N, C-alpha and C positions, 0 to 999 in steps of 0.2 A: 413414672407409672409402669408396673411390672406389667410383662407381655403374657404373663400366664395366671392372671387372676380367674377364679372361677366361682360361680354361685350354684348351689344346688338346693333342689326342692321336691319333696314327694308330696303327692297329693292324690285323693281319691279319683278315679276315671267317672266322674258323675258332671253333668252339664251345669250344676250349680257352682263347681269351682273354675269355670272358665274365666270369670273377672281375677281371680286369684293367679291363674297360669300367666294370663295375659300382662297383668301389673308385674308380675316379677320380670318378665322379659323386658318391659318397657323401663323399669327402673334401672336393672341391670345394665340395658343398652346405654341408658343416659349418663350412668357411673363409667362407662367405658368410654364415653365420648363419642357414640354412634350418631349419625345425624337423624333426624325425624324420618325422612322417606326409608332409610334402612331399618330403621326401628319398627316401622308400622309393618313392614314385609316379613320381619322375623315374629311380630305378635300374630299377622294374621296366618303365618305359618303353624305356629303353636296352637291357636285357636282351631283351625281347621282340623288339625290331627287329634285333638282332644275332643272337638264335637263329633267327628265320625267314629272314635272308639266308643264315646258314650253311648252313642246309638246302637253300637254294635254289641257292646259288652254291657247290657243291660241288667244281667242275671248276675248274682255274686258281688263280691267286693274285689275290686282291682286297682292296683296303684300304678300311676304314672311318674316316673322318676324324671325330673327337668333338669338338664345340666347347660349352665351358659358360661362359656369360655371366652376370655379376652385374648385375642390374638394380635393386638396392637394395630394391624393394618385390616383386621376383619374379626367379626364376632361370630362363633359357632354355638348353635343349640340344638342339643341332643335331647331327643324324645325316647325314653326306654320304657316298655310296656309288656305284660305277659301276651302271648298268643299270637299267631300269625294270622292276624285278622285283616292286615293293610293290604288293599289291592293295588299290589305295586305296578301293574300296567298303565295305572293312572299318571305314573311319573315320566311316561315316553313323550317325546316331543309330537310324535304322530298320534297321541290320545286326542279324542275330540268329544263333544258332548252333544247329544240329540235330544230334542225335547219329548220324542217319542220312546225314549229309551230310559225307564226309571231308575236303572243300576247306574248309567253314566251321569244323570242328574244328582245321584246320591255322592258321586264320587268327583263332582265338579270342583268342590272346595280343595280337596287334595290335589287336584290338577293346577289350580290357581297358586296354592302353595309352592308347588314345585316350581313352577315359571318364575315366582318371585325370588327364589334362590339364587345365589352366583354358583354355588356347588351343592350337590344333593348325594346321599350315600345312604344304602339300607342293606341292614345285616341282621343274622338272625343267630342265636347260641342257646342250644337247649331248647327251653320253653319262651325265651325272650326274644323281642325283635327290638330294633334300635333304627331310628331314622335321624340323619344329621342334616341340619341347614346351616350353609354358611353364606353370609352376606358381607361383602368387602364394604370397608369405609370409602366414603366418597371425598377426593381431594381437589384442592383448586388446580384450575387449568394452567397448562404450561407456560411459564415465564419465556419473554424472549431473550435468547442469548446466542451469541456467534457459535457456528459449529466447531470451529478450531481458532486459534489464535498463533501468532509466531512464538517459537520457544524462546524462553530466556533462561540462559544457563543449563546445567547438566541434568539428565533425568534422574530421578530417584523414586523407589517405592515409598509410597505416603500411608500414614495411619488413616483409615477411612473414617474421618470426622464427617458429622452430618453435613456441613455445608459442602465438603468436598464430593460426597455421595450426591448431592442434589445437583451439583454442578455437572457432575459425570453423567447423570440421568438427562439433564437437560441437552447436553452436547450430543449424547446418543440420538435422541429424538430429533435434534436438528440436522445431523448428518444422514442417519440412517433411515429416519422416518419411518414407513411401514414394514421396512425390513427388520426392524427390531420389535422385540415384544412390546405390547400396548403399555404396559405398566410403567416405561419410561417416559411416557407423557405425562406422568405427575411425579415429579422429582421427589416431593414430600413422602409419597407413598413408598418410594425407592429406599429412603433413608429409614424408615419404619419397618421395612421388610428386612434390613440387616440387624436394625437394632432388636427385633423380635428374636434373633437367632435362629430363624428360618433359611437365611439367605446370607451369601457372604460375598465381599468383593476384594478385588486386587486393583488397586489404582497406581496409575504412575503420573507423576507430575514433573514440571520443571522448576527451577529456581524461584519462581513466583507464584507455586502453588496453582499454576494453570494445570488442568487436567490434559495430558498427552495420550494417555491410553488407558485401558480398563478391561477387566473380564469380570462378569457376574455369575454367581452359580446359587442354586438351590441345596441344601444340606439334607441328605437324606441318611437313614441309618446306616445303610452299607454303602449307597451310590450317591454322588452327587452330580447334578445336571447343571451344564454352564450354557451362558450366552455370550457370544463375543468371539475372540477379543474385538474391542473398538478403539480404532486409532484416530488421533486427531493433529497429526503431525507427520513430516516426511521422514523423521528418524526410525530407520528399520529395526533399531533395537528396542523401540518403544512397545511394541507387541511380544517380543521375547520377555522383556521383563514382567510384564503384565502377566504372562501364562506361567513363568517361573514363580512369581509371587504367590499366585493361585496355587500351585503345587506344593510349595513351602507350608503353605497354612494348612492344606488338607491332609498333608503328611503328619501333622500334629493331632489327627482326629482318628475315628475308628473307620472311616469311610475306605472301602477297597477299591472302587474304581471312580473314574470321573469319565462323564458322556458329554458331549458337545452336540447339541441339534441345531441344524442350519448354521454351521460356522460362517463367519465372515471371509472375504478373500484375504483379511489382514492375518489370517492364522499361521503363523511360522510352521515350518516343515520340521520333521523329525520327532514332534512330540506325541502325536497320535497316530492309531491305526484306523482304517474305515471299517464300521460297522455295516452301512449301506454301500452297495457296489457304487453309487452314483457320488459317493464323498459326502453325502448331505448329513451324516450322523458318524461322528469320531468316537473313540474309545481309548482310554488308557487305563492299564492295571497299576494300582497304586501300593498294594499290599498282598499278601500271600491269601489266596481263596482257598479254603479249606474244604469246599463244597457243600452242597445242600441236597434235599430231595426234591424233585420237580415232578409235576403230573401232567402227562399228554395223553391224548386221543390217538390211536393208532395211525389216523389220516396225518398227523404232523410229526409224528415220533421219530420218523427217520431224518426230516429236516433237523430238528434238534440235535439228535446225536450227531450229524454232521456238524452242526454249527459250534456245538461245545467243543468238539474235536479241533475245530480251526482255530478257536479261541483260546484253546488249552485250559479249558474249564472243567474241573470235575465236578459231575453232576450224576445223581442215582435217578434215572428216568423211571417213573413208574406209569404205567399204561393204565388207563381208566376209560371205561365206556358203560353205557347204560346196558344194564343186564335184566332189564323188565322190572326194576324198581319203580315205585311212585315219584313222580318229581311234583315241583310246584307247577300250577296250572299256568302262570302267566310270567313272563319275561320283563325286564326294565332295562335300558341302556342310557347312559349318560353319554352327551354329545359336546364336544369342544371345538367351536368353529373359529377359524382363521380365516375371515372372508377376503381380505385384501389379497392373500395367497391362494385363495381357492381351495382350502385345505381343512380337513375336518377328520377329528379323533373320535372313535366311539370306544367305550368302556362298558364293561357289565355291571349293572347294578344288583340284578337279581335274575338267575337262570331259571328259565321254565318251559313246560314243553310246547309252548307256542313259538319259541325262539325263530324258527325256519320262518314262520310269517312275518314276525316282527321286525327281524333284521332287513327281510327284503322290503317291507314298508319304510325303513328308515333310509335304504339306499334310494329307493324311488323319490322321497321327499328330499333328501339332499341334492340328488342330480336335478332335481325341479329349481331348487334355489341356486344352483349353478356351480356346485362344488365338483371341482376336477379331480380331486385327489382325495379318497376317503380311506382312512386306516382304522384298524381295529387292533386294540391293546389287550392281550389275552395274558393273563397272569397265571404264569405256571406253577405259582404256589398255592392256588386255591383250586382243590380238585373238582368243585362244580363248575369252573369256568372250562375246564377241560371237555366237559359233555357239551358245550356250546360248538365246538368243532365242526361236527358233521352239517349244522345249520349255516355256519360261517363258509364252509367249503362249498356247499350247494348253491350259495348266493354269489359266489365269484372272489370269494377273499384267498389270496395266496400268501404263503410266508415271504416276508421281505429281509428281515434281519432280527437278530435277538437284543435286547437290551438287559445286560446282567444286573440283577438286584433292583430292577425297576419298579417292583410291587412287594407283594409278600413273598415272591420269588423272582425269577427273572421275567421280563415281559417278551413274549412273541408278538413282534408287529406284523399285522396281516395288511396287505395293501389290495384294494380294489380299485383300478383305474376306469377312467371314463369309458374306454372302448369296451370294456368288460360288461357283459350281461349277467343278471340273476336269473 
């Protein structure tokens, strides 16, 4: 099955067409092989968006464009519609519903829709607004497999056949447990991630096709992000072969750089340079970087200037700040949690005037849930995100490192440690 199948439907924004929209999502999800629970969550999301829009856009004739895409290991549903009427603040994890607040009751459905999605994004262009819901497929539980086996024969780079990928994932989960990304707990999912083209893998086997080492990465437009390397034998050359196999594959793509987040102790020396001072983020330039335009608020402009100089990256920094222009009233932020590590990453969904308060509410809520490290990923390729800088700085976020090409532009990673207060 192709990993890029898509279904599109255009329908009036009217309550009478709710069954049409939900039936489209349901039938498409079934064709894509999604489970019943995931399908119901996506149907709920579309139903709530269309219901809310139908109530708000009662005058005139408006259209909703529905786009359902098969990502192989996930399904994406995009709702595109005219007018910025969606209350983006309802998508925050700090949003609550009060029986005494009619507005919050009206937005309750949107809040539920946001909570059922595995990933949510909101964007606007000209007079159109777009909301994306992503739901991951559910996969069987991890099979039992030894974390390592005795090496038989010499090491070699192996073609990533599905069975080898699943063996690799199971060994990673068995040996590295919670130190490795959660998707390794589902070997079938990892195989589908590679088959989709979104991810790549370099595998090292012995003469009996036992996995001895490997490294896994996500393919971006200009940047690849890797996890590993993971090693299951005492042979020192295993990690080297895995990393070199990864670099050889990426050399045949348009990717400019490779970033490794939380590298394992098995990472061989001499291949990367640190982005974070503690070595928790590594970087390697793969091809010539001809530079891009990035946006920065004066608060963080000096840090970016020094950082780009140290990384030898050509960047045209354009400073932006609010000069009295009207902004959206409300802000919304996405949150990615790693509970075992006590780590969380915040990202901007929508920038608005209430950012100072909303960021503070997120920090308080996340601290109460026990997160020790809170990071914010600020995309320097999006000028609206630069306007969030004062709110982030006042709330205690400080520049930590730069991830080249991590988003529309580079990602400025801001850190808020437990001892800091907002």
